[in-house]
DRENGU-222819 format. One record per residue (C-alpha): residue number from 1; x, y, z. Coordinates in steps of 0.5 Angstrom, whole numbers, padded with zeros to 4 digits. Last residue first. Example, Ala and Ser with C-alpha at 12.3 -4.5 7.8 and 13.67 -1.06 7.14 Angstrom:
BEGIN
R / resi / u / v / w
R / 2 / 0027 / -0002 / 0014
R / 1 / 0025 / -0009 / 0016
end
This chain:
BEGIN
R / resi / u / v / w
R / 131 / 0050 / 0300 / 0158
R / 130 / 0043 / 0296 / 0155
R / 129 / 0041 / 0298 / 0148
R / 128 / 0035 / 0300 / 0150
R / 127 / 0029 / 0301 / 0144
R / 126 / 0022 / 0304 / 0144
R / 125 / 0016 / 0303 / 0141
R / 124 / 0015 / 0298 / 0135
R / 123 / 0013 / 0303 / 0129
R / 122 / 0020 / 0307 / 0132
R / 121 / 0025 / 0309 / 0137
R / 120 / 0032 / 0308 / 0137
R / 119 / 0037 / 0307 / 0141
R / 118 / 0035 / 0310 / 0148
R / 117 / 0041 / 0309 / 0153
R / 116 / 0043 / 0304 / 0158
R / 115 / 0040 / 0302 / 0165
R / 114 / 0043 / 0307 / 0169
R / 113 / 0041 / 0307 / 0176
R / 112 / 0036 / 0311 / 0180
R / 111 / 0037 / 0316 / 0186
R / 110 / 0034 / 0321 / 0181
R / 109 / 0035 / 0319 / 0175
R / 108 / 0028 / 0321 / 0170
R / 107 / 0028 / 0318 / 0164
R / 106 / 0023 / 0312 / 0167
R / 105 / 0024 / 0305 / 0166
R / 104 / 0019 / 0300 / 0170
R / 103 / 0020 / 0292 / 0169
R / 102 / 0026 / 0290 / 0174
R / 101 / 0024 / 0296 / 0179
R / 100 / 0026 / 0304 / 0178
R / 99 / 0031 / 0303 / 0172
R / 98 / 0034 / 0308 / 0169
R / 97 / 0034 / 0311 / 0162
R / 96 / 0040 / 0315 / 0159
R / 95 / 0038 / 0319 / 0153
R / 94 / 0041 / 0318 / 0146
R / 93 / 0034 / 0318 / 0142
R / 92 / 0030 / 0322 / 0147
R / 91 / 0028 / 0328 / 0141
R / 90 / 0024 / 0322 / 0137
R / 89 / 0020 / 0322 / 0144
R / 88 / 0019 / 0317 / 0150
R / 87 / 0013 / 0320 / 0154
R / 86 / 0011 / 0312 / 0156
R / 85 / 0018 / 0307 / 0156
R / 84 / 0015 / 0299 / 0157
R / 83 / 0022 / 0296 / 0154
R / 82 / 0024 / 0293 / 0147
R / 81 / 0031 / 0290 / 0146
R / 80 / 0038 / 0291 / 0145
R / 79 / 0043 / 0288 / 0148
R / 78 / 0046 / 0286 / 0155
R / 77 / 0044 / 0279 / 0157
R / 76 / 0044 / 0277 / 0165
R / 75 / 0045 / 0270 / 0165
R / 74 / 0042 / 0267 / 0172
R / 73 / 0046 / 0263 / 0177
R / 72 / 0043 / 0259 / 0183
R / 71 / 0045 / 0256 / 0190
R / 70 / 0050 / 0262 / 0190
R / 69 / 0047 / 0266 / 0196
R / 68 / 0042 / 0261 / 0198
R / 67 / 0036 / 0258 / 0197
R / 66 / 0029 / 0259 / 0199
R / 65 / 0027 / 0266 / 0194
R / 64 / 0033 / 0263 / 0190
R / 63 / 0028 / 0263 / 0183
R / 62 / 0032 / 0264 / 0176
R / 61 / 0027 / 0266 / 0171
R / 60 / 0032 / 0266 / 0164
R / 59 / 0036 / 0271 / 0160
R / 58 / 0036 / 0276 / 0165
R / 57 / 0037 / 0282 / 0163
R / 56 / 0042 / 0288 / 0163
R / 55 / 0047 / 0290 / 0168
R / 54 / 0045 / 0295 / 0173
R / 53 / 0050 / 0297 / 0178
R / 52 / 0050 / 0298 / 0185
R / 51 / 0044 / 0294 / 0188
R / 50 / 0043 / 0293 / 0195
R / 49 / 0037 / 0296 / 0195
R / 48 / 0033 / 0292 / 0189
R / 47 / 0031 / 0297 / 0183
R / 46 / 0034 / 0292 / 0178
R / 45 / 0032 / 0284 / 0181
R / 44 / 0039 / 0282 / 0185
R / 43 / 0045 / 0279 / 0182
R / 42 / 0051 / 0277 / 0187
R / 41 / 0057 / 0281 / 0184
R / 40 / 0059 / 0283 / 0192
R / 39 / 0057 / 0290 / 0191
R / 38 / 0051 / 0288 / 0189
R / 37 / 0049 / 0287 / 0182
R / 36 / 0043 / 0289 / 0178
R / 35 / 0038 / 0285 / 0173
R / 34 / 0033 / 0288 / 0169
R / 33 / 0027 / 0283 / 0168
R / 32 / 0026 / 0278 / 0161
R / 31 / 0027 / 0272 / 0166
R / 30 / 0024 / 0274 / 0173
R / 29 / 0029 / 0274 / 0178
R / 28 / 0027 / 0271 / 0185
R / 27 / 0031 / 0273 / 0191
R / 26 / 0032 / 0270 / 0198
R / 25 / 0040 / 0269 / 0197
R / 24 / 0043 / 0273 / 0192
R / 23 / 0043 / 0269 / 0185
R / 22 / 0050 / 0268 / 0183
R / 21 / 0052 / 0272 / 0176
R / 20 / 0054 / 0269 / 0169
R / 19 / 0055 / 0274 / 0163
R / 18 / 0051 / 0274 / 0157
R / 17 / 0053 / 0279 / 0150
R / 16 / 0048 / 0280 / 0145
R / 15 / 0048 / 0283 / 0138
R / 14 / 0046 / 0278 / 0134
R / 13 / 0039 / 0279 / 0133
R / 12 / 0035 / 0286 / 0136
R / 11 / 0030 / 0284 / 0141
R / 10 / 0023 / 0284 / 0142
R / 9 / 0021 / 0282 / 0149
R / 8 / 0019 / 0275 / 0153
R / 7 / 0018 / 0278 / 0160
R / 6 / 0017 / 0273 / 0166
R / 5 / 0012 / 0273 / 0171
R / 4 / 0011 / 0278 / 0178
R / 3 / 0015 / 0284 / 0175
R / 2 / 0016 / 0290 / 0180
R / 1 / 0011 / 0296 / 0180
end
């Protein structure tokens, strides 16, 4: 599944780093969604076939669905934030988390790219620390 709207996740304050990337032409990246980059350093939604590395989460929506590569830029945050990850247990803290889409996460690698590691699990849920 892929995001169909912006995602608002709880984040740990003061831990973020931000980077800007041009958005690949024809792509829409939702705010709060996981973002990858191509070999040419163009931003795409996580799970996109051209992604070679996952970088973090989009700070805001960047809708370049009708534009050319580089018409828009997206700011990508590397931080610690809550993610939906069913089945994670305390024994999974430190485990690598992979993304199959911009809003879908798993502990099973397969051919998926790594996004980060489980930093903590508490009453709020699963906290991911981006790589």
